[in-house]
Backbone and ligand atoms as CSV (ligand in chain L), in Angstrom:
chain,resi,resn,atom,element,x,y,z
A,1,UNK,N,N,7.303,-26.625,-0.845
A,1,UNK,CA,C,6.412,-27.467,-0.345
A,1,UNK,C,C,4.969,-27.226,-0.388
A,2,UNK,N,N,4.066,-27.734,-0.903
A,2,UNK,CA,C,2.561,-27.595,-0.912
A,2,UNK,C,C,2.092,-27.871,0.500
A,3,UNK,N,N,1.637,-26.845,1.147
A,3,UNK,CA,C,1.045,-27.040,2.448
A,3,UNK,C,C,-0.288,-26.110,2.533
A,4,UNK,N,N,-1.035,-26.353,3.687
A,4,UNK,CA,C,-2.128,-25.690,3.985
A,4,UNK,C,C,-2.069,-24.836,5.278
A,5,UNK,N,N,-2.608,-23.591,5.064
A,5,UNK,CA,C,-2.940,-22.817,6.421
A,5,UNK,C,C,-4.298,-22.461,6.543
A,6,UNK,N,N,-4.534,-21.930,7.638
A,6,UNK,CA,C,-5.899,-21.672,8.151
A,6,UNK,C,C,-6.023,-20.104,8.135
A,7,UNK,N,N,-7.078,-19.562,7.691
A,7,UNK,CA,C,-7.371,-18.135,7.757
A,7,UNK,C,C,-8.843,-17.664,8.256
A,8,UNK,N,N,-8.789,-16.606,8.721
A,8,UNK,CA,C,-10.316,-16.083,9.018
A,8,UNK,C,C,-10.196,-14.626,8.495
A,9,UNK,N,N,-11.344,-14.345,7.879
A,9,UNK,CA,C,-11.675,-13.031,7.462
A,9,UNK,C,C,-12.548,-12.608,8.587
A,10,UNK,N,N,-11.980,-11.494,9.353
A,10,UNK,CA,C,-12.547,-11.248,10.706
A,10,UNK,C,C,-13.891,-10.355,10.427
A,11,UNK,N,N,-14.454,-10.192,11.560
A,11,UNK,CA,C,-15.781,-9.260,11.538
A,11,UNK,C,C,-15.594,-7.836,10.896
A,12,UNK,N,N,-14.495,-7.168,11.106
A,12,UNK,CA,C,-14.283,-5.850,10.560
A,12,UNK,C,C,-14.221,-5.879,8.987
A,13,UNK,N,N,-13.786,-7.125,8.491
A,13,UNK,CA,C,-13.899,-7.184,6.974
A,13,UNK,C,C,-15.217,-7.664,6.498
A,14,UNK,N,N,-15.918,-8.529,7.165
A,14,UNK,CA,C,-17.217,-9.063,6.592
A,14,UNK,C,C,-18.096,-8.011,6.785
A,15,UNK,N,N,-18.063,-7.155,7.687
A,15,UNK,CA,C,-18.905,-6.011,7.934
A,15,UNK,C,C,-18.834,-5.045,6.722
A,16,UNK,N,N,-17.561,-4.750,6.346
A,16,UNK,CA,C,-17.399,-3.853,5.307
A,16,UNK,C,C,-17.506,-4.288,3.866
A,17,UNK,N,N,-18.009,-5.605,3.743
A,17,UNK,CA,C,-18.115,-6.078,2.554
A,17,UNK,C,C,-16.730,-6.228,1.707
A,18,UNK,N,N,-15.857,-6.693,2.571
A,18,UNK,CA,C,-14.345,-6.768,1.977
A,18,UNK,C,C,-14.053,-8.244,1.633
A,19,UNK,N,N,-14.759,-9.074,1.749
A,19,UNK,CA,C,-14.403,-10.558,1.630
A,19,UNK,C,C,-13.904,-10.928,0.083
A,20,UNK,N,N,-14.600,-10.196,-0.930
A,20,UNK,CA,C,-14.189,-10.338,-2.271
A,20,UNK,C,C,-12.869,-9.889,-2.613
A,21,UNK,N,N,-12.628,-8.712,-2.158
A,21,UNK,CA,C,-11.309,-7.827,-2.207
A,21,UNK,C,C,-10.268,-8.813,-1.633
A,22,UNK,N,N,-10.608,-9.259,-0.336
A,22,UNK,CA,C,-9.371,-9.907,0.241
A,22,UNK,C,C,-9.091,-11.261,-0.378
A,23,UNK,N,N,-10.185,-11.890,-0.827
A,23,UNK,CA,C,-9.992,-13.056,-1.433
A,23,UNK,C,C,-9.162,-12.956,-2.721
A,24,UNK,N,N,-9.517,-11.864,-3.575
A,24,UNK,CA,C,-8.700,-11.589,-4.672
A,24,UNK,C,C,-7.133,-11.565,-4.305
A,25,UNK,N,N,-6.753,-10.852,-3.176
A,25,UNK,CA,C,-5.432,-10.603,-2.890
A,25,UNK,C,C,-4.793,-12.025,-2.446
A,26,UNK,N,N,-5.591,-12.807,-1.860
A,26,UNK,CA,C,-5.186,-14.043,-1.373
A,26,UNK,C,C,-4.855,-15.026,-2.846
A,27,UNK,N,N,-5.777,-14.943,-3.728
A,27,UNK,CA,C,-5.540,-15.627,-5.058
A,27,UNK,C,C,-4.502,-14.955,-5.838
A,28,UNK,N,N,-4.237,-13.887,-5.780
A,28,UNK,CA,C,-3.217,-13.241,-6.548
A,28,UNK,C,C,-1.918,-13.403,-6.134
A,29,UNK,N,N,-1.787,-13.879,-4.756
A,29,UNK,CA,C,-0.561,-14.329,-4.124
A,29,UNK,C,C,-0.125,-15.861,-4.315
A,30,UNK,N,N,-1.195,-16.329,-5.157
A,30,UNK,CA,C,-0.845,-17.724,-5.495
A,30,UNK,C,C,-1.251,-18.810,-4.407
A,31,UNK,N,N,-2.264,-18.504,-3.581
A,31,UNK,CA,C,-2.777,-19.201,-2.797
A,31,UNK,C,C,-4.243,-19.482,-3.292
A,32,UNK,N,N,-4.585,-20.830,-3.016
A,32,UNK,CA,C,-5.818,-21.435,-3.545
A,32,UNK,C,C,-6.766,-21.550,-2.218
A,33,UNK,N,N,-7.986,-20.942,-2.472
A,33,UNK,CA,C,-9.028,-21.109,-1.299
A,33,UNK,C,C,-9.683,-22.551,-1.430
A,34,UNK,N,N,-9.243,-23.702,-0.791
A,34,UNK,CA,C,-9.720,-24.883,-0.966
A,34,UNK,C,C,-10.988,-25.166,-0.069
A,35,UNK,N,N,-11.193,-24.490,0.859
A,35,UNK,CA,C,-12.478,-24.469,1.693
A,35,UNK,C,C,-12.763,-23.175,2.310
A,36,UNK,N,N,-13.939,-22.685,2.252
A,36,UNK,CA,C,-14.519,-21.622,3.207
A,36,UNK,C,C,-15.860,-21.776,3.611
A,37,UNK,N,N,-16.306,-20.910,4.710
A,37,UNK,CA,C,-17.612,-21.072,5.203
A,37,UNK,C,C,-17.714,-19.803,6.035
A,38,UNK,N,N,-18.865,-19.121,5.900
A,38,UNK,CA,C,-19.166,-18.072,6.668
A,38,UNK,C,C,-20.032,-18.451,7.798
A,39,UNK,N,N,-19.519,-18.180,9.070
A,39,UNK,CA,C,-20.267,-18.594,10.187
A,39,UNK,C,C,-20.058,-17.446,11.248
A,40,UNK,N,N,-20.918,-17.697,12.244
A,40,UNK,CA,C,-20.845,-16.709,13.445
A,40,UNK,C,C,-20.120,-17.468,14.473
A,41,UNK,N,N,-18.937,-16.985,14.964
A,41,UNK,CA,C,-18.283,-17.701,15.871
A,41,UNK,C,C,-19.069,-17.608,17.376
A,42,UNK,N,N,-19.196,-18.624,17.968
A,42,UNK,CA,C,-19.687,-18.662,19.384
A,42,UNK,C,C,-18.721,-18.000,20.323
A,43,UNK,N,N,-19.156,-17.621,21.594
A,43,UNK,CA,C,-18.074,-17.027,22.554
A,43,UNK,C,C,-17.117,-18.235,22.841
A,44,UNK,N,N,-17.663,-19.524,22.750
A,44,UNK,CA,C,-16.845,-20.554,23.261
A,44,UNK,C,C,-15.977,-20.969,22.217
A,45,UNK,N,N,-16.303,-20.838,20.965
A,45,UNK,CA,C,-15.405,-20.962,19.672
A,45,UNK,C,C,-14.256,-20.057,19.914
A,46,UNK,N,N,-14.573,-18.815,20.034
A,46,UNK,CA,C,-13.563,-17.691,19.963
A,46,UNK,C,C,-12.639,-17.786,21.052
A,47,UNK,N,N,-13.117,-18.097,22.284
A,47,UNK,CA,C,-12.391,-18.359,23.574
A,47,UNK,C,C,-11.168,-19.459,23.324
A,48,UNK,N,N,-11.822,-20.509,22.805
A,48,UNK,CA,C,-10.991,-21.594,22.649
A,48,UNK,C,C,-9.900,-21.366,21.327
A,49,UNK,N,N,-10.228,-20.739,20.408
A,49,UNK,CA,C,-9.475,-20.571,19.403
A,49,UNK,C,C,-8.244,-19.595,19.716
A,50,UNK,N,N,-8.485,-18.523,20.677
A,50,UNK,CA,C,-7.491,-17.567,21.081
A,50,UNK,C,C,-7.032,-17.942,22.691
A,51,UNK,N,N,-7.050,-19.156,23.105
A,51,UNK,CA,C,-6.705,-19.678,24.207
A,51,UNK,C,C,-5.244,-19.180,24.682
A,52,UNK,N,N,-4.407,-19.321,23.725
A,52,UNK,CA,C,-3.071,-18.929,23.784
A,52,UNK,C,C,-2.717,-17.380,24.466
A,53,UNK,N,N,-3.840,-16.700,24.075
A,53,UNK,CA,C,-3.724,-15.227,24.403
A,53,UNK,C,C,-4.625,-14.820,25.648
A,54,UNK,N,N,-5.100,-16.013,26.243
A,54,UNK,CA,C,-5.936,-15.676,27.546
A,54,UNK,C,C,-5.517,-14.873,28.777
A,55,UNK,N,N,-4.056,-14.728,28.846
A,55,UNK,CA,C,-3.649,-13.972,29.916
A,55,UNK,C,C,-3.347,-12.554,29.383
A,56,UNK,N,N,-3.502,-12.188,28.140
A,56,UNK,CA,C,-3.047,-10.883,27.574
A,56,UNK,C,C,-4.307,-9.810,27.890
A,57,UNK,N,N,-3.877,-8.687,27.914
A,57,UNK,CA,C,-5.025,-7.637,28.487
A,57,UNK,C,C,-6.090,-7.564,27.274
A,58,UNK,N,N,-5.729,-7.842,26.091
A,58,UNK,CA,C,-6.821,-7.591,24.912
A,58,UNK,C,C,-7.628,-8.800,24.847
A,59,UNK,N,N,-7.522,-9.787,25.708
A,59,UNK,CA,C,-8.318,-11.128,25.254
A,59,UNK,C,C,-9.864,-10.940,25.230
A,60,UNK,N,N,-10.301,-10.253,26.328
A,60,UNK,CA,C,-11.815,-10.031,26.448
A,60,UNK,C,C,-12.193,-9.263,25.200
A,61,UNK,N,N,-11.418,-8.273,24.919
A,61,UNK,CA,C,-11.958,-7.327,23.711
A,61,UNK,C,C,-11.840,-8.140,22.246
A,62,UNK,N,N,-10.860,-8.851,22.414
A,62,UNK,CA,C,-10.717,-9.892,21.093
A,62,UNK,C,C,-11.839,-10.660,20.853
A,63,UNK,N,N,-12.195,-11.436,21.913
A,63,UNK,CA,C,-13.375,-12.535,21.830
A,63,UNK,C,C,-14.675,-11.614,21.442
A,64,UNK,N,N,-14.800,-10.545,22.162
A,64,UNK,CA,C,-16.055,-9.585,21.908
A,64,UNK,C,C,-16.025,-9.277,20.410
A,65,UNK,N,N,-14.953,-8.990,19.899
A,65,UNK,CA,C,-14.809,-8.490,18.429
A,65,UNK,C,C,-15.043,-9.642,17.548
A,66,UNK,N,N,-14.391,-10.885,17.843
A,66,UNK,CA,C,-14.519,-11.861,17.052
A,66,UNK,C,C,-15.831,-12.422,16.847
A,67,UNK,N,N,-16.833,-12.281,17.902
A,67,UNK,CA,C,-18.105,-12.714,17.924
A,67,UNK,C,C,-19.073,-11.728,17.558
A,68,UNK,N,N,-18.865,-10.420,17.147
A,68,UNK,CA,C,-19.624,-9.264,16.992
A,68,UNK,C,C,-20.530,-9.453,15.649
A,69,UNK,N,N,-19.735,-10.031,14.604
A,69,UNK,CA,C,-20.310,-10.285,13.411
A,69,UNK,C,C,-19.898,-11.556,12.753
A,70,UNK,N,N,-20.330,-12.086,11.684
A,70,UNK,CA,C,-20.008,-13.180,10.969
A,70,UNK,C,C,-18.469,-13.035,10.700
A,71,UNK,N,N,-17.910,-14.322,10.468
A,71,UNK,CA,C,-16.531,-14.187,9.980
A,71,UNK,C,C,-16.552,-15.170,8.808
A,72,UNK,N,N,-15.345,-15.437,7.976
A,72,UNK,CA,C,-15.449,-16.325,6.935
A,72,UNK,C,C,-14.088,-17.120,7.262
A,73,UNK,N,N,-14.234,-18.382,7.728
A,73,UNK,CA,C,-13.165,-19.260,7.988
A,73,UNK,C,C,-12.715,-19.979,6.538
A,74,UNK,N,N,-11.421,-20.279,6.530
A,74,UNK,CA,C,-10.917,-20.665,5.260
A,74,UNK,C,C,-9.735,-21.691,5.319
A,75,UNK,N,N,-9.583,-22.622,4.384
A,75,UNK,CA,C,-8.361,-23.316,4.348
A,75,UNK,C,C,-7.732,-22.904,2.812
A,76,UNK,N,N,-6.428,-22.329,3.132
A,76,UNK,CA,C,-5.640,-21.928,1.978
A,76,UNK,C,C,-4.531,-23.006,1.606
A,77,UNK,N,N,-4.278,-23.284,0.492
A,77,UNK,CA,C,-3.253,-24.207,0.071
A,77,UNK,C,C,-2.256,-23.554,-1.019
A,78,UNK,N,N,-0.993,-23.816,-0.886
A,78,UNK,CA,C,-0.019,-23.516,-1.778
A,78,UNK,C,C,1.478,-23.675,-1.550
A,79,UNK,N,N,2.350,-23.284,-2.202
A,79,UNK,CA,C,3.733,-23.420,-1.806
A,79,UNK,C,C,3.982,-22.571,-0.508
A,80,UNK,N,N,4.544,-23.137,0.531
A,80,UNK,CA,C,4.749,-22.469,1.705
A,80,UNK,C,C,3.695,-21.703,2.414
A,81,UNK,N,N,2.512,-22.194,2.274
A,81,UNK,CA,C,1.238,-21.352,2.537
A,81,UNK,C,C,1.169,-20.617,3.686
A,82,UNK,N,N,1.783,-21.286,4.903
A,82,UNK,CA,C,1.810,-20.634,6.233
A,82,UNK,C,C,2.579,-19.220,6.178
A,83,UNK,N,N,3.893,-19.231,5.612
A,83,UNK,CA,C,4.677,-18.073,5.470
A,83,UNK,C,C,4.112,-17.179,4.309
A,84,UNK,N,N,3.708,-17.753,3.336
A,84,UNK,CA,C,3.283,-16.891,2.211
A,84,UNK,C,C,2.104,-16.004,2.703
A,85,UNK,N,N,1.084,-16.651,3.441
A,85,UNK,CA,C,-0.048,-16.015,3.685
A,85,UNK,C,C,0.256,-14.848,4.813
A,86,UNK,N,N,1.251,-15.166,5.757
A,86,UNK,CA,C,1.718,-14.065,6.674
A,86,UNK,C,C,2.430,-12.931,5.858
A,87,UNK,N,N,3.051,-13.212,4.859
A,87,UNK,CA,C,3.648,-12.173,3.947
A,87,UNK,C,C,2.393,-11.193,3.407
A,88,UNK,N,N,1.368,-11.984,2.952
A,88,UNK,CA,C,0.390,-11.328,2.136
A,88,UNK,C,C,-0.525,-10.585,3.160
A,89,UNK,N,N,-0.587,-11.110,4.498
A,89,UNK,CA,C,-1.522,-10.401,5.409
A,89,UNK,C,C,-0.848,-8.980,5.980
A,90,UNK,N,N,0.576,-9.121,6.020
A,90,UNK,CA,C,1.410,-8.129,6.702
A,90,UNK,C,C,1.138,-7.958,8.258
A,91,UNK,N,N,2.013,-7.018,8.787
A,91,UNK,CA,C,2.167,-6.989,10.278
A,91,UNK,C,C,0.839,-7.006,10.950
A,92,UNK,N,N,0.683,-7.624,12.142
A,92,UNK,CA,C,-0.440,-7.465,12.808
A,92,UNK,C,C,-1.085,-6.122,13.224
A,93,UNK,N,N,-0.008,-5.139,13.405
A,93,UNK,CA,C,-0.504,-3.771,13.494
A,93,UNK,C,C,-0.403,-3.116,12.155
A,94,UNK,N,N,-1.568,-2.672,11.689
A,94,UNK,CA,C,-1.453,-2.134,10.383
A,94,UNK,C,C,-0.631,-0.730,10.051
A,95,UNK,N,N,-0.172,-0.286,11.279
A,95,UNK,CA,C,0.705,0.915,11.205
A,95,UNK,C,C,2.038,0.489,10.726
A,96,UNK,N,N,2.173,-0.846,11.128
A,96,UNK,CA,C,3.505,-1.475,10.762
A,96,UNK,C,C,3.603,-2.306,9.633
A,97,UNK,N,N,2.536,-2.435,8.872
A,97,UNK,CA,C,2.327,-3.383,7.505
A,97,UNK,C,C,2.851,-2.780,6.481
A,98,UNK,N,N,3.523,-3.557,5.723
A,98,UNK,CA,C,4.007,-3.123,4.441
A,98,UNK,C,C,3.099,-2.845,3.293
A,99,UNK,N,N,3.306,-1.872,2.301
A,99,UNK,CA,C,2.427,-1.583,1.137
A,99,UNK,C,C,2.279,-2.731,0.620
A,100,UNK,N,N,1.017,-2.954,0.059
A,100,UNK,CA,C,0.535,-3.996,-0.717
A,100,UNK,C,C,-0.143,-5.277,0.118
A,101,UNK,N,N,0.103,-5.195,1.403
A,101,UNK,CA,C,-0.521,-6.289,2.018
A,101,UNK,C,C,-2.085,-5.875,2.351
A,102,UNK,N,N,-2.646,-7.077,3.038
A,102,UNK,CA,C,-4.113,-7.056,3.169
A,102,UNK,C,C,-4.378,-5.950,4.273
A,103,UNK,N,N,-3.551,-6.228,5.354
A,103,UNK,CA,C,-3.608,-5.335,6.652
A,103,UNK,C,C,-3.307,-3.896,6.331
A,104,UNK,N,N,-2.384,-3.650,5.504
A,104,UNK,CA,C,-2.009,-2.084,5.115
A,104,UNK,C,C,-3.368,-1.571,4.345
A,105,UNK,N,N,-4.025,-2.354,3.444
A,105,UNK,CA,C,-5.018,-1.878,2.733
A,105,UNK,C,C,-6.289,-1.596,3.485
A,106,UNK,N,N,-6.796,-2.635,4.367
A,106,UNK,CA,C,-8.044,-2.752,4.983
A,106,UNK,C,C,-8.099,-2.631,6.526
A,107,UNK,N,N,-6.999,-2.992,7.304
A,107,UNK,CA,C,-7.172,-3.233,8.816
A,107,UNK,C,C,-7.433,-1.776,9.354
A,108,UNK,N,N,-8.262,-1.870,10.567
A,108,UNK,CA,C,-8.523,-0.505,11.039
A,108,UNK,C,C,-7.610,-0.151,12.199
A,109,UNK,N,N,-7.215,-1.205,12.844
A,109,UNK,CA,C,-6.202,-1.010,14.013
A,109,UNK,C,C,-5.617,-2.446,14.420
A,110,UNK,N,N,-4.948,-2.452,15.516
A,110,UNK,CA,C,-4.151,-3.723,15.953
A,110,UNK,C,C,-5.096,-4.795,16.026
A,111,UNK,N,N,-6.274,-4.501,16.673
A,111,UNK,CA,C,-7.261,-5.674,17.055
A,111,UNK,C,C,-8.175,-5.946,15.784
A,112,UNK,N,N,-8.803,-4.884,15.226
A,112,UNK,CA,C,-9.644,-5.185,14.120
A,112,UNK,C,C,-8.692,-5.154,12.751
A,113,UNK,N,N,-8.011,-6.193,12.755
A,113,UNK,CA,C,-6.989,-6.249,11.558
A,113,UNK,C,C,-7.189,-7.156,10.495
A,114,UNK,N,N,-8.694,-7.167,10.287
A,114,UNK,CA,C,-9.196,-7.879,8.970
A,114,UNK,C,C,-8.911,-9.297,8.788
A,115,UNK,N,N,-7.865,-9.877,9.079
A,115,UNK,CA,C,-7.527,-11.168,8.890
A,115,UNK,C,C,-6.726,-11.917,9.953
A,116,UNK,N,N,-6.825,-13.113,9.971
A,116,UNK,CA,C,-5.971,-13.973,10.796
A,116,UNK,C,C,-5.349,-15.073,9.860
A,117,UNK,N,N,-4.054,-15.396,10.111
A,117,UNK,CA,C,-3.471,-16.618,9.522
A,117,UNK,C,C,-2.553,-17.426,10.554
A,118,UNK,N,N,-2.659,-18.617,10.248
A,118,UNK,CA,C,-1.703,-19.576,11.319
A,118,UNK,C,C,-0.321,-19.139,11.177
A,119,UNK,N,N,0.364,-19.157,12.558
A,119,UNK,CA,C,1.705,-18.902,12.660
A,119,UNK,C,C,2.756,-20.179,12.498
A,120,UNK,N,N,2.244,-21.387,12.334
A,120,UNK,CA,C,3.207,-22.376,11.988
A,120,UNK,C,C,2.247,-23.464,11.354
A,121,UNK,N,N,2.908,-24.554,10.682
A,121,UNK,CA,C,2.174,-25.594,10.290
A,121,UNK,C,C,1.548,-26.294,11.317
A,122,UNK,N,N,2.250,-26.586,12.400
A,122,UNK,CA,C,1.539,-27.296,13.451
A,122,UNK,C,C,0.299,-26.411,13.910
A,123,UNK,N,N,0.353,-25.189,14.110
A,123,UNK,CA,C,-1.021,-24.497,14.470
A,123,UNK,C,C,-1.993,-24.460,13.301
A,124,UNK,N,N,-1.543,-24.460,12.012
A,124,UNK,CA,C,-2.439,-24.608,10.951
A,124,UNK,C,C,-3.292,-25.879,11.056
A,125,UNK,N,N,-2.677,-27.005,11.292
A,125,UNK,CA,C,-3.441,-28.231,11.398
A,125,UNK,C,C,-4.291,-28.053,12.588
A,126,UNK,N,N,-3.878,-27.673,13.632
A,126,UNK,CA,C,-4.810,-27.423,14.984
A,126,UNK,C,C,-6.012,-26.618,14.477
A,127,UNK,N,N,-5.596,-25.485,13.994
A,127,UNK,CA,C,-6.673,-24.518,13.794
A,127,UNK,C,C,-7.853,-24.986,12.498
A,128,UNK,N,N,-7.263,-25.648,11.451
A,128,UNK,CA,C,-8.045,-26.141,10.561
A,128,UNK,C,C,-8.997,-27.177,11.035
A,129,UNK,N,N,-8.503,-28.077,12.003
A,129,UNK,CA,C,-9.295,-29.101,12.425
A,129,UNK,C,C,-10.391,-28.607,13.568
A,130,UNK,N,N,-10.353,-27.472,13.886
A,130,UNK,CA,C,-11.280,-26.847,14.646
A,130,UNK,C,C,-12.535,-26.325,13.967
A,131,UNK,N,N,-12.555,-26.344,12.637
A,131,UNK,CA,C,-13.450,-25.821,11.687
A,131,UNK,C,C,-13.852,-26.626,10.623
A,132,UNK,N,N,-12.972,-27.571,10.101
A,132,UNK,CA,C,-13.060,-28.370,8.834
A,132,UNK,C,C,-12.776,-29.735,9.199
A,133,UNK,N,N,-13.530,-30.644,8.172
A,133,UNK,CA,C,-12.851,-31.933,8.248
A,133,UNK,C,C,-12.289,-32.220,6.947
A,134,UNK,N,N,-11.749,-33.373,6.551
A,134,UNK,CA,C,-10.992,-33.572,5.233
A,134,UNK,C,C,-12.213,-33.671,4.229
A,135,UNK,N,N,-13.341,-34.143,4.671
A,135,UNK,CA,C,-14.466,-34.011,3.670
A,135,UNK,C,C,-15.068,-32.796,3.214
A,136,UNK,N,N,-14.682,-31.714,3.933
A,136,UNK,CA,C,-14.897,-30.184,3.527
A,136,UNK,C,C,-13.836,-29.719,2.464
A,137,UNK,N,N,-12.790,-30.472,2.304
A,137,UNK,CA,C,-11.557,-29.988,1.490
A,137,UNK,C,C,-11.419,-30.895,0.192
A,138,UNK,N,N,-12.192,-30.510,-0.859
A,138,UNK,CA,C,-12.107,-31.489,-2.016
A,138,UNK,C,C,-10.934,-31.508,-2.732
A,139,UNK,N,N,-10.477,-32.585,-3.046
A,139,UNK,CA,C,-8.985,-32.561,-3.672
A,139,UNK,C,C,-9.011,-32.338,-5.366
L,1,LIG,P1,P,-4.383,-12.569,15.147
L,1,LIG,O1,O,-3.356,-12.806,14.186
L,1,LIG,O2,O,-5.756,-13.158,14.964
L,1,LIG,O3,O,-3.884,-13.194,16.725
L,1,LIG,C1,C,-4.247,-12.396,17.862
L,1,LIG,C2,C,-5.018,-11.222,17.808
L,1,LIG,O4,O,-5.239,-10.388,18.732
L,1,LIG,C3,C,-4.524,-10.497,16.655
L,1,LIG,O5,O,-4.594,-10.954,15.352
L,1,LIG,C4,C,-5.156,-9.159,16.870
L,1,LIG,O6,O,-6.517,-9.102,16.224
L,1,LIG,C5,C,-5.578,-9.266,18.204
L,1,LIG,N1,N,-4.896,-8.177,19.185
L,1,LIG,C6,C,-5.500,-7.103,19.762
L,1,LIG,N2,N,-4.451,-6.507,20.376
L,1,LIG,C7,C,-3.250,-7.125,20.227
L,1,LIG,C8,C,-1.970,-6.499,20.372
L,1,LIG,N3,N,-1.761,-5.505,21.226
L,1,LIG,N4,N,-0.940,-7.364,20.076
L,1,LIG,C9,C,-1.357,-8.472,19.228
L,1,LIG,N5,N,-2.409,-8.786,18.779
L,1,LIG,C10,C,-3.553,-8.044,19.205
């Protein structure tokens, strides 16, 4: 089924000029980048986006890292896009990520792991709506 997922190219990726290489891996995996924008997340945006993790010990560092440099927010579309993108990203911790995945290729550590992708269709809709309207996503 064609569906959408939400993606962030994180500060460690934008800082190292990796957005083109990561987008190539996304497109080679059969996912279409149907919207994207480079923005600097505010602290409020980062806190809200990662609210589910607010009790976790890494929450403060995560918010600090996500606001330290610009990010690229994206909407990806394709067959089973949520699961497909999670395959392409690889495991959260690059030490556990499979060969050929974005995180294996580029992530620095479990926190600075280059990309974010939604974990479910429901969360994809919620996350996309935090940054894009339908008018931003041409058909
Ligand atoms: P992401 O997929 O964006 O979702 C939560 C983020 O928290 C995760 O990627 C990592 O960047 C970050 N993080 C930092 N430390 C950890 C950890 N120990 N376990 C999981 N996520 C972590």
